[in-house]
C-alpha beads as a LAMMPS data file, in Angstrom:
LAMMPS data file: protein, C-alpha beads

406 atoms
405 bonds

1 atom types
1 bond types

-500.0 500.0 xlo xhi
-500.0 500.0 ylo yhi
-500.0 500.0 zlo zhi

Masses

1 110.0

Atoms # bond

1 1 1 -344.221 -15.800 -204.762
2 1 1 -342.382 -17.993 -207.217
3 1 1 -343.059 -17.745 -210.928
4 1 1 -343.122 -20.861 -213.153
5 1 1 -341.953 -20.617 -216.695
6 1 1 -344.198 -21.846 -219.376
7 1 1 -343.413 -25.297 -220.519
8 1 1 -343.886 -24.564 -224.216
9 1 1 -340.792 -22.345 -224.569
10 1 1 -338.411 -23.424 -227.345
11 1 1 -335.235 -25.093 -226.256
12 1 1 -332.006 -22.990 -225.862
13 1 1 -329.832 -22.929 -229.029
14 1 1 -326.648 -24.984 -228.540
15 1 1 -323.477 -23.146 -227.758
16 1 1 -321.318 -22.285 -230.757
17 1 1 -318.421 -24.686 -230.728
18 1 1 -315.096 -23.203 -230.634
19 1 1 -312.789 -23.760 -233.495
20 1 1 -310.164 -26.556 -233.067
21 1 1 -306.392 -25.901 -233.550
22 1 1 -306.635 -27.867 -236.819
23 1 1 -309.390 -25.526 -238.115
24 1 1 -307.226 -22.470 -237.368
25 1 1 -304.304 -23.931 -239.106
26 1 1 -306.455 -24.855 -242.121
27 1 1 -307.754 -21.321 -242.422
28 1 1 -304.233 -19.864 -242.075
29 1 1 -302.694 -22.186 -244.693
30 1 1 -305.511 -21.634 -247.116
31 1 1 -304.910 -17.782 -246.962
32 1 1 -301.087 -18.304 -247.458
33 1 1 -301.671 -20.470 -250.487
34 1 1 -303.799 -17.681 -252.065
35 1 1 -301.205 -15.027 -251.316
36 1 1 -298.368 -17.165 -252.527
37 1 1 -300.169 -17.599 -255.926
38 1 1 -300.631 -13.810 -256.140
39 1 1 -304.278 -13.658 -255.025
40 1 1 -305.454 -11.789 -251.936
41 1 1 -308.254 -12.794 -249.586
42 1 1 -311.357 -10.609 -249.998
43 1 1 -311.871 -7.801 -248.998
44 1 1 -308.437 -6.379 -249.771
45 1 1 -306.653 -5.129 -246.619
46 1 1 -303.038 -4.396 -245.698
47 1 1 -303.166 -7.002 -242.936
48 1 1 -305.184 -10.189 -242.047
49 1 1 -305.591 -11.675 -238.495
50 1 1 -306.044 -15.331 -237.928
51 1 1 -306.620 -17.030 -234.561
52 1 1 -303.672 -19.389 -233.909
53 1 1 -303.316 -20.669 -230.289
54 1 1 -299.765 -21.373 -229.074
55 1 1 -300.456 -25.012 -229.101
56 1 1 -301.430 -24.977 -232.763
57 1 1 -298.126 -23.507 -233.815
58 1 1 -296.302 -26.855 -234.015
59 1 1 -299.154 -28.181 -236.182
60 1 1 -298.799 -25.155 -238.411
61 1 1 -295.009 -25.589 -238.677
62 1 1 -295.222 -29.353 -239.566
63 1 1 -297.923 -28.747 -242.267
64 1 1 -296.109 -25.807 -243.694
65 1 1 -292.835 -27.814 -243.840
66 1 1 -294.701 -30.576 -245.773
67 1 1 -295.454 -28.097 -248.645
68 1 1 -292.045 -27.294 -250.005
69 1 1 -293.112 -24.500 -252.475
70 1 1 -295.278 -22.752 -249.862
71 1 1 -292.465 -23.081 -247.283
72 1 1 -290.014 -21.504 -249.672
73 1 1 -292.331 -18.552 -250.305
74 1 1 -293.100 -18.179 -246.642
75 1 1 -289.540 -18.065 -245.678
76 1 1 -288.635 -15.569 -248.407
77 1 1 -291.541 -13.323 -248.573
78 1 1 -294.006 -13.610 -245.768
79 1 1 -294.208 -10.700 -243.349
80 1 1 -296.142 -11.453 -240.275
81 1 1 -296.492 -10.723 -236.499
82 1 1 -297.423 -13.307 -233.959
83 1 1 -298.577 -12.775 -230.379
84 1 1 -298.842 -15.903 -228.291
85 1 1 -300.824 -14.319 -225.393
86 1 1 -303.575 -14.641 -224.448
87 1 1 -305.120 -16.780 -227.115
88 1 1 -302.582 -16.411 -230.073
89 1 1 -303.066 -14.196 -233.041
90 1 1 -301.241 -14.465 -236.408
91 1 1 -301.252 -11.316 -238.342
92 1 1 -300.224 -11.563 -242.081
93 1 1 -299.019 -8.191 -243.221
94 1 1 -299.693 -7.216 -246.871
95 1 1 -298.354 -3.664 -247.381
96 1 1 -299.546 -1.887 -250.452
97 1 1 -297.663 0.005 -253.057
98 1 1 -297.780 3.330 -251.174
99 1 1 -296.433 1.565 -248.131
100 1 1 -293.592 -0.018 -250.082
101 1 1 -292.679 3.105 -252.089
102 1 1 -292.509 5.260 -249.100
103 1 1 -290.203 2.827 -247.148
104 1 1 -287.970 2.490 -250.344
105 1 1 -287.481 6.281 -250.213
106 1 1 -286.459 6.109 -246.598
107 1 1 -284.042 3.187 -247.337
108 1 1 -282.456 5.173 -250.166
109 1 1 -281.918 8.166 -247.820
110 1 1 -280.243 5.848 -245.273
111 1 1 -277.915 4.380 -247.958
112 1 1 -277.139 7.764 -249.500
113 1 1 -276.856 10.078 -246.513
114 1 1 -276.293 8.069 -243.295
115 1 1 -274.236 4.994 -243.856
116 1 1 -271.382 6.701 -245.909
117 1 1 -270.992 9.526 -243.275
118 1 1 -270.803 6.981 -240.434
119 1 1 -268.331 4.665 -242.013
120 1 1 -266.030 7.690 -242.894
121 1 1 -265.870 8.359 -239.134
122 1 1 -264.516 5.054 -237.921
123 1 1 -263.685 1.718 -239.741
124 1 1 -265.819 -0.235 -237.313
125 1 1 -268.935 1.604 -238.481
126 1 1 -268.551 0.188 -242.006
127 1 1 -270.362 -2.900 -240.671
128 1 1 -273.616 -0.934 -240.661
129 1 1 -276.114 -1.653 -243.296
130 1 1 -279.780 -2.145 -244.268
131 1 1 -281.426 -5.215 -242.763
132 1 1 -284.693 -4.981 -244.738
133 1 1 -287.808 -6.625 -243.379
134 1 1 -286.926 -9.622 -241.381
135 1 1 -288.730 -11.497 -238.658
136 1 1 -287.558 -10.823 -235.088
137 1 1 -288.403 -13.366 -232.360
138 1 1 -288.492 -12.255 -228.731
139 1 1 -288.353 -14.923 -226.094
140 1 1 -289.571 -13.708 -222.615
141 1 1 -286.673 -13.891 -220.114
142 1 1 -288.163 -16.448 -217.723
143 1 1 -289.157 -18.802 -220.618
144 1 1 -285.873 -18.381 -222.328
145 1 1 -283.960 -19.233 -219.110
146 1 1 -285.942 -22.400 -218.609
147 1 1 -285.314 -23.471 -222.139
148 1 1 -281.657 -22.754 -221.905
149 1 1 -281.341 -24.821 -218.633
150 1 1 -283.087 -27.782 -220.416
151 1 1 -280.916 -27.513 -223.484
152 1 1 -277.680 -27.492 -221.385
153 1 1 -278.688 -30.804 -219.724
154 1 1 -279.013 -32.485 -223.181
155 1 1 -275.396 -33.695 -223.668
156 1 1 -275.628 -37.538 -223.234
157 1 1 -275.498 -38.509 -226.896
158 1 1 -276.989 -37.815 -230.261
159 1 1 -280.136 -39.914 -229.668
160 1 1 -281.114 -37.847 -226.532
161 1 1 -280.241 -34.540 -228.281
162 1 1 -282.460 -35.452 -231.278
163 1 1 -285.269 -36.290 -228.974
164 1 1 -284.821 -32.994 -227.138
165 1 1 -285.085 -31.171 -230.527
166 1 1 -288.204 -32.984 -231.329
167 1 1 -289.713 -32.162 -227.948
168 1 1 -288.746 -28.491 -228.256
169 1 1 -290.378 -28.345 -231.736
170 1 1 -293.659 -29.825 -230.394
171 1 1 -293.933 -27.389 -227.557
172 1 1 -296.515 -24.591 -227.737
173 1 1 -295.008 -21.395 -229.235
174 1 1 -294.011 -18.750 -226.601
175 1 1 -292.035 -16.349 -228.775
176 1 1 -293.285 -12.953 -229.862
177 1 1 -292.662 -12.366 -233.555
178 1 1 -292.421 -8.971 -235.226
179 1 1 -291.577 -8.060 -238.927
180 1 1 -290.535 -4.382 -239.184
181 1 1 -290.677 -2.750 -242.451
182 1 1 -287.044 -1.951 -242.385
183 1 1 -284.125 -1.837 -239.962
184 1 1 -280.464 -0.970 -239.600
185 1 1 -278.219 -3.905 -238.599
186 1 1 -274.515 -4.361 -237.692
187 1 1 -272.489 -7.129 -239.264
188 1 1 -268.893 -6.115 -238.435
189 1 1 -265.740 -7.952 -239.033
190 1 1 -265.453 -8.992 -235.424
191 1 1 -268.941 -8.770 -234.226
192 1 1 -272.480 -9.751 -235.351
193 1 1 -275.374 -8.332 -233.335
194 1 1 -278.643 -10.237 -233.217
195 1 1 -280.759 -7.099 -232.837
196 1 1 -280.890 -4.039 -235.136
197 1 1 -280.236 -0.677 -233.575
198 1 1 -282.991 0.977 -235.403
199 1 1 -286.319 -0.311 -236.692
200 1 1 -289.064 1.549 -238.771
201 1 1 -292.628 0.868 -239.377
202 1 1 -295.157 2.276 -241.708
203 1 1 -298.731 1.913 -240.540
204 1 1 -302.144 3.077 -241.742
205 1 1 -304.431 5.078 -239.575
206 1 1 -306.506 2.036 -238.311
207 1 1 -303.374 0.560 -236.775
208 1 1 -302.374 3.723 -234.998
209 1 1 -303.267 2.485 -231.458
210 1 1 -300.973 -0.579 -231.857
211 1 1 -297.838 1.676 -232.538
212 1 1 -296.903 2.380 -228.912
213 1 1 -297.248 -1.349 -228.116
214 1 1 -295.001 -2.184 -231.104
215 1 1 -292.394 0.260 -229.526
216 1 1 -292.636 -1.590 -226.198
217 1 1 -292.127 -4.977 -228.000
218 1 1 -289.002 -3.742 -229.796
219 1 1 -287.320 -1.800 -227.004
220 1 1 -288.282 -3.671 -223.860
221 1 1 -288.223 -7.208 -225.207
222 1 1 -284.614 -6.712 -226.380
223 1 1 -283.519 -5.053 -223.015
224 1 1 -282.844 -1.741 -224.850
225 1 1 -280.674 -3.389 -227.511
226 1 1 -282.979 -1.804 -230.120
227 1 1 -282.105 1.805 -229.606
228 1 1 -284.695 3.659 -231.797
229 1 1 -288.233 2.926 -233.199
230 1 1 -289.500 5.017 -236.007
231 1 1 -293.185 4.916 -237.136
232 1 1 -294.845 6.637 -240.087
233 1 1 -298.638 6.720 -239.911
234 1 1 -299.917 7.499 -243.402
235 1 1 -303.516 7.554 -244.673
236 1 1 -304.942 4.487 -246.309
237 1 1 -305.745 5.837 -249.791
238 1 1 -307.384 3.308 -252.090
239 1 1 -308.489 5.897 -254.584
240 1 1 -307.057 9.291 -255.966
241 1 1 -307.371 12.419 -253.913
242 1 1 -310.630 14.294 -253.653
243 1 1 -311.525 17.505 -251.909
244 1 1 -312.830 15.608 -248.825
245 1 1 -309.810 13.284 -248.491
246 1 1 -307.921 13.618 -245.223
247 1 1 -304.286 13.671 -246.191
248 1 1 -302.764 13.862 -242.704
249 1 1 -299.640 11.873 -242.019
250 1 1 -297.773 11.766 -238.732
251 1 1 -294.451 10.459 -237.407
252 1 1 -293.340 8.919 -234.080
253 1 1 -289.984 8.185 -232.528
254 1 1 -289.366 6.187 -229.425
255 1 1 -286.048 5.472 -227.452
256 1 1 -285.231 3.620 -224.354
257 1 1 -285.993 5.438 -221.071
258 1 1 -287.218 5.244 -217.535
259 1 1 -290.236 6.503 -215.761
260 1 1 -290.567 8.151 -212.309
261 1 1 -290.575 4.718 -210.604
262 1 1 -287.331 3.878 -212.388
263 1 1 -289.005 1.403 -214.586
264 1 1 -287.716 0.693 -218.071
265 1 1 -290.060 2.130 -220.757
266 1 1 -290.166 3.041 -224.353
267 1 1 -290.140 6.849 -224.220
268 1 1 -291.823 8.833 -226.962
269 1 1 -289.649 11.696 -228.220
270 1 1 -291.816 12.425 -231.218
271 1 1 -295.449 11.536 -230.564
272 1 1 -297.899 11.727 -233.392
273 1 1 -296.445 14.879 -234.912
274 1 1 -297.934 15.651 -238.446
275 1 1 -295.574 16.019 -241.224
276 1 1 -298.313 16.521 -243.773
277 1 1 -301.469 18.380 -243.192
278 1 1 -305.060 17.352 -243.928
279 1 1 -305.035 19.301 -247.215
280 1 1 -301.808 17.529 -248.392
281 1 1 -299.323 20.349 -247.753
282 1 1 -296.039 19.721 -245.928
283 1 1 -295.905 20.875 -242.238
284 1 1 -292.969 22.757 -240.630
285 1 1 -290.448 20.761 -238.699
286 1 1 -287.931 18.025 -239.055
287 1 1 -287.129 14.550 -237.707
288 1 1 -283.785 14.152 -236.013
289 1 1 -281.934 10.890 -235.820
290 1 1 -278.860 10.761 -233.561
291 1 1 -275.709 8.456 -233.842
292 1 1 -276.748 6.506 -230.919
293 1 1 -279.951 5.629 -232.562
294 1 1 -278.106 3.830 -235.431
295 1 1 -275.383 1.929 -233.680
296 1 1 -275.457 -1.017 -231.296
297 1 1 -274.812 0.365 -227.863
298 1 1 -271.567 -1.614 -227.087
299 1 1 -270.066 -0.297 -230.287
300 1 1 -271.323 3.283 -229.526
301 1 1 -269.895 3.206 -225.957
302 1 1 -266.575 2.027 -227.324
303 1 1 -266.120 4.975 -229.756
304 1 1 -263.852 7.652 -228.675
305 1 1 -265.558 10.821 -227.404
306 1 1 -264.179 12.897 -230.349
307 1 1 -265.903 10.700 -232.843
308 1 1 -269.206 10.828 -230.904
309 1 1 -269.030 14.546 -230.965
310 1 1 -267.872 14.796 -234.524
311 1 1 -270.894 12.842 -235.830
312 1 1 -273.610 15.197 -237.089
313 1 1 -277.258 14.664 -236.307
314 1 1 -279.190 13.462 -239.241
315 1 1 -282.298 15.485 -239.951
316 1 1 -285.086 14.809 -242.418
317 1 1 -287.406 17.781 -242.960
318 1 1 -291.093 17.271 -242.884
319 1 1 -291.174 18.671 -246.458
320 1 1 -289.010 15.764 -247.439
321 1 1 -291.065 13.227 -245.828
322 1 1 -294.193 14.777 -247.403
323 1 1 -292.492 14.614 -250.758
324 1 1 -291.637 10.925 -250.299
325 1 1 -295.276 10.150 -249.517
326 1 1 -296.691 12.289 -252.434
327 1 1 -294.255 10.431 -254.804
328 1 1 -295.266 7.078 -253.487
329 1 1 -298.975 7.978 -254.090
330 1 1 -298.353 9.305 -257.514
331 1 1 -296.508 6.132 -258.469
332 1 1 -299.534 4.127 -257.194
333 1 1 -302.555 5.809 -258.652
334 1 1 -302.987 5.382 -262.522
335 1 1 -305.763 7.588 -264.041
336 1 1 -308.842 5.677 -265.047
337 1 1 -309.717 5.100 -268.709
338 1 1 -312.788 6.997 -269.782
339 1 1 -315.870 4.676 -269.664
340 1 1 -316.504 2.826 -272.865
341 1 1 -319.305 0.696 -274.040
342 1 1 -317.097 -2.324 -274.599
343 1 1 -313.549 -3.224 -275.812
344 1 1 -312.725 -4.883 -279.080
345 1 1 -309.593 -6.763 -279.851
346 1 1 -308.288 -7.720 -283.187
347 1 1 -309.050 -11.331 -284.124
348 1 1 -306.119 -13.703 -284.929
349 1 1 -305.900 -14.593 -288.633
350 1 1 -305.976 -18.193 -289.782
351 1 1 -302.286 -17.940 -290.684
352 1 1 -301.392 -16.781 -287.171
353 1 1 -303.452 -19.588 -285.630
354 1 1 -302.039 -22.237 -287.845
355 1 1 -298.500 -20.977 -287.404
356 1 1 -298.719 -21.227 -283.627
357 1 1 -300.219 -24.690 -283.878
358 1 1 -297.490 -25.862 -286.271
359 1 1 -294.816 -24.549 -284.127
360 1 1 -296.092 -26.272 -281.052
361 1 1 -296.374 -29.481 -283.002
362 1 1 -292.916 -29.208 -284.344
363 1 1 -291.483 -28.548 -280.821
364 1 1 -293.244 -31.557 -279.512
365 1 1 -291.784 -33.820 -282.283
366 1 1 -288.370 -32.384 -281.592
367 1 1 -288.688 -33.120 -277.910
368 1 1 -289.752 -36.787 -278.600
369 1 1 -286.893 -37.329 -280.964
370 1 1 -284.380 -35.897 -278.560
371 1 1 -285.711 -38.010 -275.683
372 1 1 -285.489 -41.193 -277.747
373 1 1 -281.929 -40.351 -278.976
374 1 1 -280.836 -39.781 -275.400
375 1 1 -282.165 -43.296 -274.438
376 1 1 -280.245 -44.828 -277.339
377 1 1 -283.210 -46.770 -278.611
378 1 1 -282.110 -48.508 -281.774
379 1 1 -285.640 -48.952 -283.033
380 1 1 -286.082 -45.262 -283.662
381 1 1 -286.056 -44.527 -287.366
382 1 1 -287.083 -40.954 -287.493
383 1 1 -285.166 -37.905 -288.018
384 1 1 -283.663 -36.266 -284.860
385 1 1 -281.995 -32.974 -284.112
386 1 1 -279.156 -34.663 -282.431
387 1 1 -278.016 -37.242 -284.996
388 1 1 -274.542 -37.280 -286.376
389 1 1 -274.336 -36.339 -290.021
390 1 1 -271.987 -38.008 -292.467
391 1 1 -269.069 -35.838 -293.542
392 1 1 -269.457 -34.114 -296.837
393 1 1 -266.844 -35.078 -299.439
394 1 1 -265.963 -32.320 -301.887
395 1 1 -266.450 -33.144 -305.453
396 1 1 -263.396 -33.251 -307.593
397 1 1 -263.069 -31.048 -310.493
398 1 1 -263.119 -32.691 -313.875
399 1 1 -262.233 -31.326 -317.271
400 1 1 -264.064 -32.183 -320.430
401 1 1 -262.451 -32.708 -323.835
402 1 1 -263.382 -29.975 -326.140
403 1 1 -265.054 -30.973 -329.396
404 1 1 -263.227 -29.747 -332.438
405 1 1 -265.122 -27.214 -334.475
406 1 1 -266.828 -28.225 -337.562

Bonds

1 1 1 2
2 1 2 3
3 1 3 4
4 1 4 5
5 1 5 6
6 1 6 7
7 1 7 8
8 1 8 9
9 1 9 10
10 1 10 11
11 1 11 12
12 1 12 13
13 1 13 14
14 1 14 15
15 1 15 16
16 1 16 17
17 1 17 18
18 1 18 19
19 1 19 20
20 1 20 21
21 1 21 22
22 1 22 23
23 1 23 24
24 1 24 25
25 1 25 26
26 1 26 27
27 1 27 28
28 1 28 29
29 1 29 30
30 1 30 31
31 1 31 32
32 1 32 33
33 1 33 34
34 1 34 35
35 1 35 36
36 1 36 37
37 1 37 38
38 1 38 39
39 1 39 40
40 1 40 41
41 1 41 42
42 1 42 43
43 1 43 44
44 1 44 45
45 1 45 46
46 1 46 47
47 1 47 48
48 1 48 49
49 1 49 50
50 1 50 51
51 1 51 52
52 1 52 53
53 1 53 54
54 1 54 55
55 1 55 56
56 1 56 57
57 1 57 58
58 1 58 59
59 1 59 60
60 1 60 61
61 1 61 62
62 1 62 63
63 1 63 64
64 1 64 65
65 1 65 66
66 1 66 67
67 1 67 68
68 1 68 69
69 1 69 70
70 1 70 71
71 1 71 72
72 1 72 73
73 1 73 74
74 1 74 75
75 1 75 76
76 1 76 77
77 1 77 78
78 1 78 79
79 1 79 80
80 1 80 81
81 1 81 82
82 1 82 83
83 1 83 84
84 1 84 85
85 1 85 86
86 1 86 87
87 1 87 88
88 1 88 89
89 1 89 90
90 1 90 91
91 1 91 92
92 1 92 93
93 1 93 94
94 1 94 95
95 1 95 96
96 1 96 97
97 1 97 98
98 1 98 99
99 1 99 100
100 1 100 101
101 1 101 102
102 1 102 103
103 1 103 104
104 1 104 105
105 1 105 106
106 1 106 107
107 1 107 108
108 1 108 109
109 1 109 110
110 1 110 111
111 1 111 112
112 1 112 113
113 1 113 114
114 1 114 115
115 1 115 116
116 1 116 117
117 1 117 118
118 1 118 119
119 1 119 120
120 1 120 121
121 1 121 122
122 1 122 123
123 1 123 124
124 1 124 125
125 1 125 126
126 1 126 127
127 1 127 128
128 1 128 129
129 1 129 130
130 1 130 131
131 1 131 132
132 1 132 133
133 1 133 134
134 1 134 135
135 1 135 136
136 1 136 137
137 1 137 138
138 1 138 139
139 1 139 140
140 1 140 141
141 1 141 142
142 1 142 143
143 1 143 144
144 1 144 145
145 1 145 146
146 1 146 147
147 1 147 148
148 1 148 149
149 1 149 150
150 1 150 151
151 1 151 152
152 1 152 153
153 1 153 154
154 1 154 155
155 1 155 156
156 1 156 157
157 1 157 158
158 1 158 159
159 1 159 160
160 1 160 161
161 1 161 162
162 1 162 163
163 1 163 164
164 1 164 165
165 1 165 166
166 1 166 167
167 1 167 168
168 1 168 169
169 1 169 170
170 1 170 171
171 1 171 172
172 1 172 173
173 1 173 174
174 1 174 175
175 1 175 176
176 1 176 177
177 1 177 178
178 1 178 179
179 1 179 180
180 1 180 181
181 1 181 182
182 1 182 183
183 1 183 184
184 1 184 185
185 1 185 186
186 1 186 187
187 1 187 188
188 1 188 189
189 1 189 190
190 1 190 191
191 1 191 192
192 1 192 193
193 1 193 194
194 1 194 195
195 1 195 196
196 1 196 197
197 1 197 198
198 1 198 199
199 1 199 200
200 1 200 201
201 1 201 202
202 1 202 203
203 1 203 204
204 1 204 205
205 1 205 206
206 1 206 207
207 1 207 208
208 1 208 209
209 1 209 210
210 1 210 211
211 1 211 212
212 1 212 213
213 1 213 214
214 1 214 215
215 1 215 216
216 1 216 217
217 1 217 218
218 1 218 219
219 1 219 220
220 1 220 221
221 1 221 222
222 1 222 223
223 1 223 224
224 1 224 225
225 1 225 226
226 1 226 227
227 1 227 228
228 1 228 229
229 1 229 230
230 1 230 231
231 1 231 232
232 1 232 233
233 1 233 234
234 1 234 235
235 1 235 236
236 1 236 237
237 1 237 238
238 1 238 239
239 1 239 240
240 1 240 241
241 1 241 242
242 1 242 243
243 1 243 244
244 1 244 245
245 1 245 246
246 1 246 247
247 1 247 248
248 1 248 249
249 1 249 250
250 1 250 251
251 1 251 252
252 1 252 253
253 1 253 254
254 1 254 255
255 1 255 256
256 1 256 257
257 1 257 258
258 1 258 259
259 1 259 260
260 1 260 261
261 1 261 262
262 1 262 263
263 1 263 264
264 1 264 265
265 1 265 266
266 1 266 267
267 1 267 268
268 1 268 269
269 1 269 270
270 1 270 271
271 1 271 272
272 1 272 273
273 1 273 274
274 1 274 275
275 1 275 276
276 1 276 277
277 1 277 278
278 1 278 279
279 1 279 280
280 1 280 281
281 1 281 282
282 1 282 283
283 1 283 284
284 1 284 285
285 1 285 286
286 1 286 287
287 1 287 288
288 1 288 289
289 1 289 290
290 1 290 291
291 1 291 292
292 1 292 293
293 1 293 294
294 1 294 295
295 1 295 296
296 1 296 297
297 1 297 298
298 1 298 299
299 1 299 300
300 1 300 301
301 1 301 302
302 1 302 303
303 1 303 304
304 1 304 305
305 1 305 306
306 1 306 307
307 1 307 308
308 1 308 309
309 1 309 310
310 1 310 311
311 1 311 312
312 1 312 313
313 1 313 314
314 1 314 315
315 1 315 316
316 1 316 317
317 1 317 318
318 1 318 319
319 1 319 320
320 1 320 321
321 1 321 322
322 1 322 323
323 1 323 324
324 1 324 325
325 1 325 326
326 1 326 327
327 1 327 328
328 1 328 329
329 1 329 330
330 1 330 331
331 1 331 332
332 1 332 333
333 1 333 334
334 1 334 335
335 1 335 336
336 1 336 337
337 1 337 338
338 1 338 339
339 1 339 340
340 1 340 341
341 1 341 342
342 1 342 343
343 1 343 344
344 1 344 345
345 1 345 346
346 1 346 347
347 1 347 348
348 1 348 349
349 1 349 350
350 1 350 351
351 1 351 352
352 1 352 353
353 1 353 354
354 1 354 355
355 1 355 356
356 1 356 357
357 1 357 358
358 1 358 359
359 1 359 360
360 1 360 361
361 1 361 362
362 1 362 363
363 1 363 364
364 1 364 365
365 1 365 366
366 1 366 367
367 1 367 368
368 1 368 369
369 1 369 370
370 1 370 371
371 1 371 372
372 1 372 373
373 1 373 374
374 1 374 375
375 1 375 376
376 1 376 377
377 1 377 378
378 1 378 379
379 1 379 380
380 1 380 381
381 1 381 382
382 1 382 383
383 1 383 384
384 1 384 385
385 1 385 386
386 1 386 387
387 1 387 388
388 1 388 389
389 1 389 390
390 1 390 391
391 1 391 392
392 1 392 393
393 1 393 394
394 1 394 395
395 1 395 396
396 1 396 397
397 1 397 398
398 1 398 399
399 1 399 400
400 1 400 401
401 1 401 402
402 1 402 403
403 1 403 404
404 1 404 405
405 1 405 406
């Protein structure tokens, strides 16, 4: 028996239209403009995600390039991750003060304790240094090979080459972009390596599940050229500590490895080990960084065996990591002022107001006078700060005849 639906049912609501690539680019650029002006999208977070399909990337690049101040800020300061598959996601990273202060302590340790000892072992190791936060772009092998073949065919003249560059810029984005918080790079006298040997990330608890995937990106996409991935998972504290605050902080370390099927993997050697407990006390243990974690593999393999054996392992105690984090939090949180009914500032006196106004008026007159003088306008009769003064002729001394006394 078939059932008939009543004819007076309301019509189905229309499907929600999907955003166009232009809409996605508009939303991303609006957020970037806010951040470049020192304002943050609400609510305040340490990262913001925006849909950005690979086909929209050329549009984003073109519009970003058309805004010179925004492009300069983006190139110098923006830290972001971009994943083209499956639909494209742009993640703008906005680390807070705790985040930045903690990584600054780690960088200081590297400069003070690690780099001098390595450079003392062999002259070639003096090329090691901090790479800071830089954007690393990973091109999947099959796509990279196809683009390389196309680029090699373009050798028939400047016009064809220029067209090929334009075509390449208009293609959908396929690269995977990652911006580590810090890294150790090698810029030697004879060699410059594209990939850092070690990268480090500081993450908040809500991004903990993404850390193993980040390790895969760094180690596998570079074919083991990145030798070590460090990650510090710290609590996202927006307010000073209370008795119910969970202060747990953990550390991870991944290195290249192989599984039972002889597949390349990023192997966890330190997996979510706490270095600070829930009540804020340091845990027992230490983090060990080996020489092979810090040096590009070709350089490391070329070092004599005696140097490899002479290099000590670098250890950072969990107590030291905990102290870095405690210090970063102390520098971030400022005690609140006791609540007051209202605040009252001193009013400016009439003399102060008039003094400022007169100063502005005088500066404006000087600017106008200097501008007219520079133009050489002969009709200008006013006084200028740049006019040439006539030389001063000293007055000759004259004697006077003395009157005879009566």
